[in-house]
C-alpha positions in Angstrom: -1.0 103.2 76.8 1.5 105.0 74.9 1.7 106.1 71.7 4.1 105.6 69.3 5.3 108.5 68.7 5.5 109.8 72.3 7.8 106.3 72.7 9.6 107.8 70.0 9.9 111.0 71.2 11.5 109.7 74.3 13.6 107.3 72.8 15.1 110.1 70.1 15.3 112.0 73.2 17.3 109.3 75.6 19.7 109.2 72.6 19.7 112.3 72.1 20.5 112.9 75.7 23.2 109.9 75.8 25.0 111.2 72.6 26.2 114.6 74.3 27.1 112.2 77.5 29.4 110.5 75.1 30.4 114.3 73.5 31.0 114.7 77.5 32.9 112.0 78.2 35.4 111.8 75.1 35.8 115.9 75.9 37.2 115.3 78.8 39.4 112.5 77.9 40.8 114.5 75.4 41.6 117.5 78.0 43.1 114.6 80.5 45.0 113.2 77.7 46.6 116.2 77.3 47.1 117.1 80.5 48.7 113.9 81.1 51.3 114.3 77.8 51.6 117.8 78.8 52.9 116.5 82.5 54.7 113.9 80.7 57.1 116.6 79.0 57.2 118.3 82.0 58.4 115.1 83.5 61.1 114.0 80.9 62.5 118.0 80.7 63.0 117.6 84.5 64.2 114.3 83.9 66.7 115.6 81.7 67.8 118.2 83.2 68.7 116.5 86.1 70.8 113.8 84.4 72.3 116.5 83.0 73.3 118.0 86.4 74.5 114.4 87.4 76.6 113.8 84.2 78.3 117.2 84.1 79.2 116.5 88.4 80.0 112.9 87.2 82.2 114.2 84.5 84.0 117.3 86.7 84.9 114.6 89.3 86.8 112.2 86.8 88.3 114.7 85.7 89.5 116.1 89.0 90.4 112.4 89.8 92.7 112.6 86.5 94.5 115.6 87.6 95.1 114.1 91.0 96.8 110.9 89.3 98.8 112.8 86.9 100.3 115.0 89.5 100.8 111.7 92.3 102.6 110.1 88.9 104.2 113.5 88.4 105.2 113.7 92.2 106.5 109.9 92.2 108.5 110.5 89.2 110.1 113.5 90.3 110.4 111.3 93.9 112.5 108.6 92.1 114.1 109.1 88.9 115.1 113.4 90.1 118.1 114.5 93.1 117.1 115.4 95.6 118.0 119.2 96.7 121.6 119.2 98.0 122.2 119.9 101.4 123.4 123.3 101.6 124.9 125.3 104.5 124.8 129.7 104.0 126.8 131.7 106.4 127.3 135.6 106.7 130.0 137.2 107.8 130.6 141.2 108.0 131.8 141.6 104.5 130.3 138.0 102.6 127.6 135.5 102.3 129.6 132.4 101.9 127.2 129.5 100.4 128.7 125.7 100.8 127.2 122.7 99.1 127.8 119.0 98.5 127.8 117.1 95.2 129.4 113.9 95.6 129.4 112.5 92.1 129.2 115.6 90.1 132.2 117.3 87.2 132.8 120.3 87.8 131.7 120.8 84.3 127.9 119.7 85.2 127.6 122.8 87.6 126.1 125.5 86.4 125.4 128.8 88.9 123.5 131.7 88.4 123.6 135.0 90.8 121.2 137.5 91.0 121.1 140.6 93.1 118.4 138.7 95.2 118.8 134.4 95.3 121.8 132.5 93.4 120.4 129.3 90.9 122.4 126.9 92.0 122.2 123.5 88.6 124.3 120.1 88.7 123.9 117.3 86.9 124.4 113.8 88.6 125.7 111.4 85.7 124.9 107.8 85.4 128.5 105.9 85.3 127.0 102.8 84.6 125.2 102.3 82.1 124.5 99.3 79.3 122.6 96.7 78.5 124.0 94.0 80.6 124.1 96.1 83.9 121.7 94.5 86.2 121.2 96.1 89.8 120.5 94.6 93.3 120.0 98.0 94.7 120.2 101.4 93.4 119.7 104.9 96.0 122.0 107.1 94.3 119.9 109.2 91.9 120.7 110.9 88.5 119.7 114.0 86.4 119.8 116.9 87.2 118.7 119.4 90.9 118.6 122.7 91.0 118.7 124.9 93.9 117.5 128.3 94.3 118.6 130.7 97.5 117.5 133.7 98.4 120.0 136.4 100.1 119.5 138.5 102.9 120.9 141.3 101.8 122.7 142.8 98.4 126.0 141.4 97.1 128.4 142.5 94.5 127.7 140.1 92.2 130.7 141.4 89.8 133.3 140.4 92.6 131.5 136.8 93.4 133.7 133.8 93.6 133.1 129.7 93.1 135.1 126.6 94.2 134.6 123.5 93.8 137.0 120.9 96.2 136.3 116.9 97.3 132.7 117.1 95.9 132.0 120.5 98.1 131.5 123.4 96.5 132.2 127.0 97.8 130.4 130.0 96.5 131.3 133.1 98.1 129.4 136.6 97.3 130.6 140.1 98.6 128.7 141.6 100.3 126.9 145.3 99.9 128.1 147.7 103.3 125.1 149.8 103.9 126.0 153.1 105.2 124.8 153.3 109.0 124.4 157.5 109.3 124.9 158.7 112.6 122.0 161.0 113.9 123.5 163.9 116.2 121.2 164.4 119.4 120.0 167.5 120.6 
């Protein structure tokens, strides 16, 4: 038979062994919890980075769309409210550059011309003839407002000798050209 002392010793050994195993299991569980927490933190950090990147992309797209909407609106507004560029003829002779521009409905006082050696700016104001609250247009195709036309010149001109006439809604600008001297070489 097993004596009590031996039995108690075996029971103490089993308890001690079970207690050690319990501590090992608890240590392993704590390690797993720490690893899980670390991985969770890493995953949350990565999700945060990706969310921030996605939000930035969405905001960039929204801002681009807003800018394009403003540009389209401005273009449509310019097209519908300001007069189109008046047609111009540029004629070059030996002595002059002559520019003819149609400006129907413009008063002589509403034309402004600026000249440099290389270009000419023409600003015309088209005034709305009929204004008032009780006016109802059935159809309105003519434009009103300001239009500016800049034309590059093909040769240098004498700015101080330039002249302009406005008759029958046609602006005629005469720009005397600076003649370049041609030097002939003798061939030996």
